[in-house]
N, CA, C and O of each residue as an XYZ file, in Angstrom:
424
protein
N      -5.801     13.942    -17.565
C      -7.168     14.399    -17.442
C      -7.452     14.904    -16.035
O      -8.024     15.981    -15.866
N      -7.064     14.146    -15.041
C      -7.291     14.561    -13.656
C      -5.976     14.980    -13.004
O      -5.750     14.715    -11.823
N      -5.116     15.633    -13.774
C      -3.804     16.027    -13.275
C      -3.882     16.943    -12.066
O      -2.947     16.990    -11.266
N      -4.985     17.674    -11.918
C      -5.122     18.571    -10.785
C      -5.126     17.806     -9.460
O      -4.888     18.399     -8.408
N      -5.397     16.484     -9.499
C      -5.387     15.669     -8.288
C      -3.981     15.236     -7.870
O      -3.786     14.804     -6.734
N      -3.009     15.344     -8.758
C      -1.665     14.863     -8.463
C      -1.087     15.399     -7.155
O      -0.565     14.607     -6.370
N      -1.153     16.710     -6.879
C      -0.601     17.185     -5.606
C      -1.329     16.606     -4.398
O      -0.712     16.366     -3.360
N      -2.620     16.381     -4.523
C      -3.388     15.810     -3.414
C      -3.031     14.350     -3.164
O      -3.091     13.874     -2.030
N      -2.662     13.646     -4.221
C      -2.329     12.226     -4.119
C      -0.855     11.995     -3.829
O      -0.425     10.851     -3.679
N      -0.081     13.060     -3.748
C       1.339     12.908     -3.491
C       2.141     12.564     -4.732
O       3.309     12.189     -4.629
N       1.534     12.684     -5.901
C       2.219     12.373     -7.149
C       2.886     13.638     -7.674
O       2.309     14.724     -7.615
N       4.088     13.490     -8.180
C       4.845     14.633     -8.673
C       5.413     14.340    -10.055
O       6.624     14.166    -10.195
N       4.562     14.282    -11.078
C       5.043     13.897    -12.398
C       6.080     14.842    -12.982
O       6.889     14.412    -13.805
N       6.091     16.097    -12.596
C       7.055     17.034    -13.164
C       8.474     16.741    -12.670
O       9.438     17.130    -13.328
N       8.620     16.078    -11.552
C       9.937     15.724    -11.029
C      10.487     14.470    -11.678
O      11.694     14.233    -11.630
N       9.637     13.666    -12.280
C      10.068     12.409    -12.886
C      10.845     12.728    -14.160
O      10.312     13.337    -15.088
N      12.098     12.314    -14.194
C      12.939     12.568    -15.356
C      13.437     11.285    -15.997
O      13.929     11.309    -17.125
N      13.318     10.181    -15.304
C      13.877      8.916    -15.774
C      13.085      8.342    -16.938
O      11.896      8.611    -17.106
N      13.780      7.548    -17.729
C      13.152      6.781    -18.785
C      12.839      5.401    -18.207
O      13.755      4.661    -17.846
N      11.559      5.049    -18.115
C      11.136      3.788    -17.505
C      10.527      2.887    -18.572
O       9.676      3.309    -19.355
N      10.982      1.635    -18.584
C      10.462      0.622    -19.506
C      10.018     -0.576    -18.684
O      10.656     -0.933    -17.694
N       8.917     -1.196    -19.100
C       8.409     -2.365    -18.391
C       7.902     -3.394    -19.402
O       7.110     -3.081    -20.291
N       8.375     -4.618    -19.244
C       7.907     -5.744    -20.063
C       6.788     -6.422    -19.292
O       6.947     -6.730    -18.111
N       5.652     -6.660    -19.952
C       4.480     -7.192    -19.269
C       3.753     -8.247    -20.095
O       3.964     -8.396    -21.298
N       2.891     -8.968    -19.394
C       1.808     -9.743    -20.005
C       0.539     -9.046    -19.551
O       0.453     -8.581    -18.415
N      -0.432     -8.974    -20.423
C      -1.642     -8.195    -20.167
C      -2.383     -8.609    -18.896
O      -2.864     -7.747    -18.161
N      -2.483     -9.904    -18.625
C      -3.286    -10.351    -17.476
C      -2.450    -10.734    -16.263
O      -2.986    -11.294    -15.306
N      -1.168    -10.451    -16.276
C      -0.275    -10.794    -15.169
C      -0.559     -9.887    -13.963
O      -0.429     -8.668    -14.072
N      -0.946    -10.467    -12.814
C      -1.249     -9.627    -11.649
C      -0.036     -8.858    -11.134
O      -0.190     -7.751    -10.619
N       1.159     -9.417    -11.260
C       2.364     -8.706    -10.822
C       2.659     -7.525    -11.738
O       3.126     -6.480    -11.284
N       2.389     -7.692    -13.015
C       2.559     -6.600    -13.978
C       1.599     -5.461    -13.647
O       1.983     -4.291    -13.638
N       0.365     -5.813    -13.381
C      -0.655     -4.815    -13.046
C      -0.260     -4.079    -11.772
O      -0.390     -2.857    -11.691
N       0.221     -4.818    -10.781
C       0.632     -4.223     -9.502
C       1.809     -3.267     -9.706
O       1.821     -2.175     -9.137
N       2.797     -3.666    -10.510
C       3.945     -2.799    -10.778
C       3.508     -1.531    -11.510
O       3.958     -0.434    -11.178
N       2.634     -1.679    -12.504
C       2.161     -0.514    -13.243
C       1.350      0.408    -12.347
O       1.379      1.624    -12.536
N       0.628     -0.137    -11.378
C      -0.136      0.695    -10.442
C       0.805      1.558     -9.596
O       0.529      2.736     -9.373
N       1.910      0.982     -9.127
C       2.864      1.775     -8.345
C       3.463      2.883     -9.208
O       3.587      4.024     -8.763
N       3.830      2.545    -10.433
C       4.374      3.571    -11.325
C       3.338      4.659    -11.596
O       3.666      5.846    -11.604
N       2.094      4.256    -11.816
C       1.008      5.229    -12.018
C       0.875      6.131    -10.797
O       0.763      7.350    -10.926
N       0.886      5.522     -9.608
C       0.736      6.274     -8.365
C       1.851      7.305     -8.219
O       1.635      8.397     -7.693
N       3.038      6.949     -8.688
C       4.185      7.858     -8.620
C       4.145      8.910     -9.726
O       4.957      9.835     -9.719
N       3.225      8.788    -10.666
C       3.115      9.738    -11.757
C       4.096      9.487    -12.883
O       4.466     10.410    -13.608
N       4.519      8.240    -13.033
C       5.525      7.885    -14.024
C       4.882      7.562    -15.369
O       3.946      6.767    -15.446
N       5.388      8.179    -16.412
C       5.059      7.762    -17.769
C       6.098      6.724    -18.148
O       7.293      6.939    -17.947
N       5.659      5.610    -18.688
C       6.591      4.531    -18.993
C       6.274      3.953    -20.361
O       5.180      4.115    -20.901
N       7.285      3.266    -20.902
C       7.101      2.531    -22.140
C       6.809      1.089    -21.761
O       7.585      0.460    -21.042
N       5.697      0.573    -22.242
C       5.297     -0.801    -21.925
C       5.456     -1.680    -23.153
O       4.985     -1.351    -24.242
N       6.126     -2.798    -22.956
C       6.265     -3.808    -24.001
C       5.398     -4.989    -23.601
O       5.757     -5.744    -22.697
N       4.272     -5.156    -24.259
C       3.374     -6.280    -23.984
C       3.865     -7.469    -24.798
O       3.784     -7.465    -26.026
N       4.370     -8.479    -24.113
C       5.025     -9.585    -24.812
C       4.229    -10.884    -24.722
O       4.797    -11.965    -24.875
N       2.947    -10.795    -24.481
C       2.087    -11.978    -24.375
C       2.339    -12.947    -25.527
O       2.052    -12.629    -26.681
N       2.866    -14.107    -25.223
C       3.025    -15.156    -26.216
C       4.082    -14.902    -27.276
O       4.209    -15.699    -28.206
N       4.837    -13.835    -27.173
C       5.855    -13.496    -28.170
C       7.216    -13.968    -27.665
O       7.882    -13.262    -26.908
N       7.622    -15.153    -28.083
C       8.855    -15.758    -27.573
C      10.093    -14.945    -27.949
O      11.037    -14.866    -27.163
N      10.103    -14.345    -29.127
C      11.250    -13.522    -29.535
C      11.388    -12.303    -28.617
O      12.496    -11.945    -28.218
N      10.265    -11.673    -28.287
C      10.294    -10.516    -27.387
C      10.711    -10.945    -25.981
O      11.437    -10.224    -25.297
N      10.257    -12.105    -25.561
C      10.628    -12.603    -24.234
C      12.135    -12.894    -24.173
O      12.780    -12.624    -23.160
N      12.683    -13.435    -25.242
C      14.115    -13.695    -25.313
C      14.897    -12.387    -25.257
O      15.908    -12.289    -24.560
N      14.425    -11.386    -25.992
C      15.073    -10.067    -25.957
C      15.031     -9.487    -24.544
O      16.023     -8.936    -24.067
N      13.879     -9.611    -23.872
C      13.744     -9.135    -22.497
C      14.739     -9.852    -21.596
O      15.421     -9.214    -20.793
N      14.827    -11.165    -21.722
C      15.719    -11.962    -20.873
C      17.177    -11.566    -21.076
O      17.957    -11.551    -20.124
N      17.544    -11.245    -22.312
C      18.913    -10.791    -22.578
C      19.209     -9.502    -21.835
O      20.305     -9.325    -21.302
N      18.249     -8.615    -21.799
C      18.427     -7.339    -21.075
C      18.362     -7.540    -19.568
O      18.983     -6.791    -18.813
N      17.609     -8.555    -19.122
C      17.328     -8.757    -17.696
C      18.213     -9.830    -17.075
O      17.798    -10.496    -16.126
N      19.416    -10.007    -17.590
C      20.360    -10.973    -17.011
C      19.784    -12.379    -16.907
O      20.026    -13.089    -15.931
N      19.020    -12.774    -17.924
C      18.478    -14.124    -17.989
C      17.113    -14.311    -17.355
O      16.522    -15.383    -17.485
N      16.597    -13.305    -16.676
C      15.276    -13.437    -16.042
C      14.196    -13.436    -17.116
O      14.156    -12.555    -17.974
N      13.322    -14.438    -17.055
C      12.284    -14.608    -18.074
C      10.875    -14.363    -17.537
O       9.902    -14.467    -18.284
N      10.758    -14.041    -16.256
C       9.440    -13.770    -15.694
C       9.058    -12.314    -15.961
O       9.919    -11.461    -16.175
N       7.773    -12.053    -15.944
C       7.288    -10.685    -16.090
C       6.645    -10.250    -14.780
O       6.109    -11.073    -14.037
N       6.702     -8.965    -14.507
C       7.305     -7.899    -15.286
C       8.817     -7.845    -15.086
O       9.351     -8.355    -14.101
N       9.481     -7.223    -16.033
C      10.877     -6.829    -15.885
C      10.916     -5.331    -16.144
O      10.386     -4.839    -17.140
N      11.554     -4.620    -15.229
C      11.493     -3.163    -15.233
C      12.900     -2.592    -15.386
O      13.858     -3.071    -14.780
N      12.991     -1.558    -16.209
C      14.256     -0.879    -16.455
C      14.054      0.611    -16.210
O      13.108      1.213    -16.719
N      14.947      1.194    -15.431
C      14.924      2.633    -15.189
C      16.237      3.190    -15.722
O      17.318      2.817    -15.268
N      16.122      4.087    -16.692
C      17.301      4.626    -17.385
C      18.196      3.496    -17.887
O      19.415      3.529    -17.718
N      17.578      2.511    -18.499
C      18.235      1.340    -19.097
C      18.884      0.413    -18.073
O      19.501     -0.581    -18.457
N      18.761      0.709    -16.797
C      19.299     -0.149    -15.730
C      18.213     -1.130    -15.299
O      17.098     -0.726    -14.968
N      18.539     -2.407    -15.305
C      17.577     -3.418    -14.878
C      17.360     -3.300    -13.380
O      18.299     -3.421    -12.593
N      16.110     -3.063    -12.994
C      15.797     -2.950    -11.566
C      15.047     -4.164    -11.045
O      14.796     -4.258     -9.843
N      14.683     -5.101    -11.924
C      14.036     -6.331    -11.484
C      12.563     -6.366    -11.811
O      12.095     -5.729    -12.755
N      11.832     -7.137    -10.993
C      10.416     -7.330    -11.200
C       9.576     -6.526    -10.226
O      10.039     -5.543     -9.648
N       8.344     -6.953    -10.052
C       7.387     -6.243     -9.199
C       7.870     -6.159     -7.753
O       7.887     -5.078     -7.164
N       8.259     -7.292     -7.184
C       8.708     -7.279     -5.789
C       9.926     -6.387     -5.608
O      10.045     -5.686     -4.602
N      10.829     -6.413     -6.579
C      12.020     -5.560     -6.522
C      11.642     -4.085     -6.553
O      12.219     -3.275     -5.827
N      10.667     -3.734     -7.400
C      10.211     -2.356     -7.510
C       9.625     -1.872     -6.183
O       9.926     -0.769     -5.729
N       8.786     -2.706     -5.569
C       8.192     -2.333     -4.285
C       9.247     -2.255     -3.188
O       9.137     -1.416     -2.294
N      10.263     -3.108     -3.235
C      11.346     -3.052     -2.247
C      12.122     -1.740     -2.385
O      12.442     -1.094     -1.387
N      12.422     -1.349     -3.638
C      13.089     -0.066     -3.848
C      12.258      1.073     -3.263
O      12.804      2.008     -2.677
N      10.941      0.993     -3.422
C      10.073      2.033     -2.883
C      10.107      2.029     -1.353
O      10.215      3.088     -0.735
N      10.016      0.846     -0.739
C      10.065      0.749      0.731
C      11.378      1.299      1.289
O      11.396      1.914      2.355
N      12.465      1.077      0.569
C      13.787      1.516      1.016
C      14.063      2.981      0.685
O      15.129      3.502      1.015
N      13.107      3.646      0.035
C      13.268      5.048     -0.307
C      14.186      5.303     -1.493
O      14.616      6.437     -1.705
N      14.492      4.273     -2.266
C      15.407      4.424     -3.396
C      14.686      4.672     -4.727
O      15.280      5.210     -5.661
N      13.426      4.288     -4.815
C      12.716      4.400     -6.087
C      12.569      5.857     -6.517
O      12.826      6.183     -7.676
N      12.165      6.731     -5.613
C      11.990      8.139     -5.975
C      13.301      8.739     -6.476
O      13.295      9.523     -7.425
N      14.411      8.386     -5.858
C      15.718      8.883     -6.288
C      16.008      8.439     -7.723
O      16.454      9.236     -8.549
N      15.747      7.143     -8.015
C      15.984      6.639     -9.362
C      15.098      7.322    -10.390
O      15.534      7.605    -11.506
N      13.853      7.584    -10.011
C      12.900      8.184    -10.939
C      13.184      9.650    -11.222
O      12.757     10.171    -12.252
N      13.896     10.324    -10.328
C      14.182     11.736    -10.551
C      15.544     11.966    -11.210
O      15.904     13.103    -11.513
N      16.300     10.889    -11.429
C      17.557     11.006    -12.164
C      17.243     11.167    -13.650
O      16.452     10.405    -14.208
N      17.859     12.152    -14.285
C      17.583     12.330    -15.716
C      18.123     11.183    -16.532
O      19.157     10.600    -16.207
N      17.412     10.865    -17.596
C      17.871      9.823    -18.526
C      19.124     10.324    -19.219
O      19.209     11.486    -19.618
N      20.082      9.446    -19.356
C      21.323      9.795    -20.044
C      21.135      9.510    -21.526
O      20.821      8.387    -21.921
N      21.328     10.526    -22.331
C      21.205     10.299    -23.777
C      22.545      9.845    -24.310
O      23.599     10.369    -23.951
N      22.469      8.837    -25.192
C      23.676      8.215    -25.670
C      24.179      8.784    -26.909
O      25.206      8.338    -27.421
């Protein structure tokens, strides 16, 4: 809706090629914070809201090397960790690189 603001905000959604998935709980502050960074970067992502769904949480943990906390974030099917990990990748200048890598189709 307000896509015309993207260049002013430093967001470049047309450069984003990665497939991003995030497992969340609706009221989790870390989940909200992670989604805000992705939004700021102009990322469209698939969100799995797993509030109270133990089967979904188990599936997430299997993908996330046993981690059961939320959020858990995957970029091009690669587990990148949680909220703090996502912000660390951004601070280190690695997040933009990951987001501009095209998703590999299997």
